[in-house]
C-alpha atoms as a printed R data frame, in Angstrom:
   type eleno elety resid chain resno       x      y       z
1  ATOM     1    CA   MET     A     1 112.329 23.566  19.337
2  ATOM     2    CA   ILE     A     2 110.532 21.140  21.319
3  ATOM     3    CA   SER     A     3 112.150 17.942  22.021
4  ATOM     4    CA   LEU     A     4 109.361 14.976  21.357
5  ATOM     5    CA   THR     A     5 109.648 11.199  21.700
6  ATOM     6    CA   ARG     A     6 108.767  8.549  18.691
7  ATOM     7    CA   LEU     A     7 106.707  5.511  19.454
8  ATOM     8    CA   SER     A     8 110.362  3.480  19.260
9  ATOM     9    CA   GLY     A     9 111.394  5.263  21.920
10 ATOM    10    CA   THR     A    10 114.150  7.542  19.983
11 ATOM    11    CA   THR     A    11 113.490 11.410  21.466
12 ATOM    12    CA   PHE     A    12 113.841 14.526  18.435
13 ATOM    13    CA   LEU     A    13 113.823 18.037  18.200
14 ATOM    14    CA   LEU     A    14 111.043 19.532  16.103
15 ATOM    15    CA   ASN     A    15 110.281 23.433  15.185
16 ATOM    16    CA   ALA     A    16 107.000 24.368  17.092
17 ATOM    17    CA   ASP     A    17 106.847 27.141  14.636
18 ATOM    18    CA   LEU     A    18 105.512 24.132  11.948
19 ATOM    19    CA   VAL     A    19 102.673 22.827  13.446
20 ATOM    20    CA   GLU     A    20  99.480 22.545  12.226
21 ATOM    21    CA   ARG     A    21  97.686 20.353  13.949
22 ATOM    22    CA   VAL     A    22  97.943 17.894  16.827
23 ATOM    23    CA   ASP     A    23  95.836 15.354  16.876
24 ATOM    24    CA   CYS     A    24  94.897 12.183  19.744
25 ATOM    25    CA   THR     A    25  93.905  9.199  17.806
26 ATOM    26    CA   PRO     A    26  94.425  7.258  20.242
27 ATOM    27    CA   ASP     A    27  98.276  8.083  19.489
28 ATOM    28    CA   THR     A    28  99.284 11.456  19.485
29 ATOM    29    CA   VAL     A    29  99.608 12.558  15.794
30 ATOM    30    CA   VAL     A    30 101.615 15.846  14.970
31 ATOM    31    CA   THR     A    31 101.165 17.446  11.557
32 ATOM    32    CA   LEU     A    32 103.397 19.997   9.813
33 ATOM    33    CA   VAL     A    33 102.238 22.354   7.890
34 ATOM    34    CA   ASP     A    34 103.772 20.758   4.893
35 ATOM    35    CA   GLY     A    35 101.735 17.573   5.805
36 ATOM    36    CA   THR     A    36 104.685 15.373   7.813
37 ATOM    37    CA   LYS     A    37 102.799 13.621  10.595
38 ATOM    38    CA   TYR     A    38 104.853 12.331  13.241
39 ATOM    39    CA   LEU     A    39 103.588  9.444  16.116
40 ATOM    40    CA   VAL     A    40 104.633 10.541  19.468
41 ATOM    41    CA   SER     A    41 104.665  9.233  23.067
42 ATOM    42    CA   GLU     A    42 103.534 12.523  24.281
43 ATOM    43    CA   SER     A    43  99.560 13.057  25.352
44 ATOM    44    CA   LEU     A    44  98.067 15.618  23.336
45 ATOM    45    CA   ASP     A    45  98.160 17.746  26.650
46 ATOM    46    CA   GLN     A    46 102.334 17.508  26.959
47 ATOM    47    CA   VAL     A    47 103.108 18.806  23.360
48 ATOM    48    CA   LEU     A    48 100.436 21.951  23.950
49 ATOM    49    CA   ALA     A    49 102.502 22.411  27.303
50 ATOM    50    CA   ALA     A    50 105.660 21.854  25.432
51 ATOM    51    CA   VAL     A    51 104.676 24.752  22.670
52 ATOM    52    CA   VAL     A    52 103.751 26.772  25.391
53 ATOM    53    CA   ASP     A    53 106.774 26.411  26.899
54 ATOM    54    CA   TYR     A    54 108.554 27.182  23.950
55 ATOM    55    CA   ARG     A    55 106.662 29.901  23.125
56 ATOM    56    CA   ALA     A    56 106.949 31.689  26.345
57 ATOM    57    CA   ALA     A    57 110.737 31.336  26.368
58 ATOM    58    CA   ILE     A    58 110.886 33.145  23.382
59 ATOM    59    CA   VAL     A    59 108.987 36.079  24.984
60 ATOM    60    CA   ALA     A    60 110.922 35.759  28.076
61 ATOM    61    CA   ARG     A    61 114.265 36.453  26.098
62 ATOM    62    CA   ALA     A    62 112.829 39.442  23.953
63 ATOM    63    CA   GLY     A    63 112.157 41.671  26.903
64 ATOM    64    CA   LEU     A    64 113.431 45.048  27.022
65 ATOM    65    CA   PRO     A    65 117.264 45.875  27.589
66 ATOM    66    CA   ASP     A    66 117.950 47.802  30.475
67 ATOM    67    CA   ALA     A    67 116.832 51.285  30.391
68 ATOM    68    CA   GLY     A    68 120.207 52.518  31.202
69 ATOM    69    CA   THR     A    69 121.074 51.405  27.782
70 ATOM    70    CA   LEU     A    70 118.654 53.026  25.698
71 ATOM    71    CA   PRO     A    71 119.540 55.912  23.930
72 ATOM    72    CA   PRO     A    72 117.940 59.617  24.704
73 ATOM    73    CA   VAL     A    73 114.529 60.094  23.577
74 ATOM    74    CA   ARG     A    74 114.330 62.678  20.840
75 ATOM    75    CA   PRO     A    75 111.133 65.311  20.743
76 ATOM    76    CA   HIS     A    76 108.904 64.843  17.884
77 ATOM    77    CA   PRO     A    77 108.805 67.804  14.801
78 ATOM    78    CA   ALA     A    78 105.824 69.797  15.476
79 ATOM    79    CA   ARG     A    79 104.584 67.935  12.286
80 ATOM    80    CA   LEU     A    80 103.848 64.293  11.978
81 ATOM    81    CA   ALA     A    81 103.581 62.770   8.347
82 ATOM    82    CA   ALA     A    82 104.637 59.422   6.938
83 ATOM    83    CA   VAL     A    83 106.435 61.290   4.509
84 ATOM    84    CA   PRO     A    84 108.224 64.116   4.728
85 ATOM    85    CA   PRO     A    85 107.017 67.087   2.970
86 ATOM    86    CA   PRO     A    86 108.839 68.019   0.013
87 ATOM    87    CA   GLU     A    87 111.570 70.623  -0.739
88 ATOM    88    CA   ARG     A    88 110.060 74.130  -1.957
89 ATOM    89    CA   ARG     A    89 111.418 75.543  -4.680
90 ATOM    90    CA   PRO     A    90 110.673 78.038  -6.864
91 ATOM    91    CA   THR     A    91 108.696 76.963 -10.101
92 ATOM    92    CA   ASP     A    92 110.214 78.157 -13.398
93 ATOM    93    CA   ARG     A    93 107.356 80.934 -13.450
94 ATOM    94    CA   GLN     A    94 108.135 82.136 -10.118
95 ATOM    95    CA   ARG     A    95 111.672 82.733 -11.243
96 ATOM    96    CA   GLY     A    96 110.270 84.494 -14.592
97 ATOM    97    CA   VAL     A    97 111.562 81.976 -16.823
98 ATOM    98    CA   THR     A    98 109.747 80.936 -19.818
99 ATOM    99    CA   PRO     A    99 109.128 77.252 -22.023
């Protein structure tokens, strides 16, 4: 979430993932994906910087864990397939059963 300031001076938090666009007309208007609009005192560049910083913080926290805590890598089987091969069972004909 990013912290923004209404024109009245009150501060609020906004979910940056819901921002559809930011317009400068001359006040900065933040429009959400559901059509809700907020007039804020921050400039367009300040809103952009807040969103970029928010997303960078998420990516930074999603870094790889310490390599010592990772489980050992097992070798891949010789055959790679999206679906494992079916079990091979003899058919009725191969077993000598007649229908």
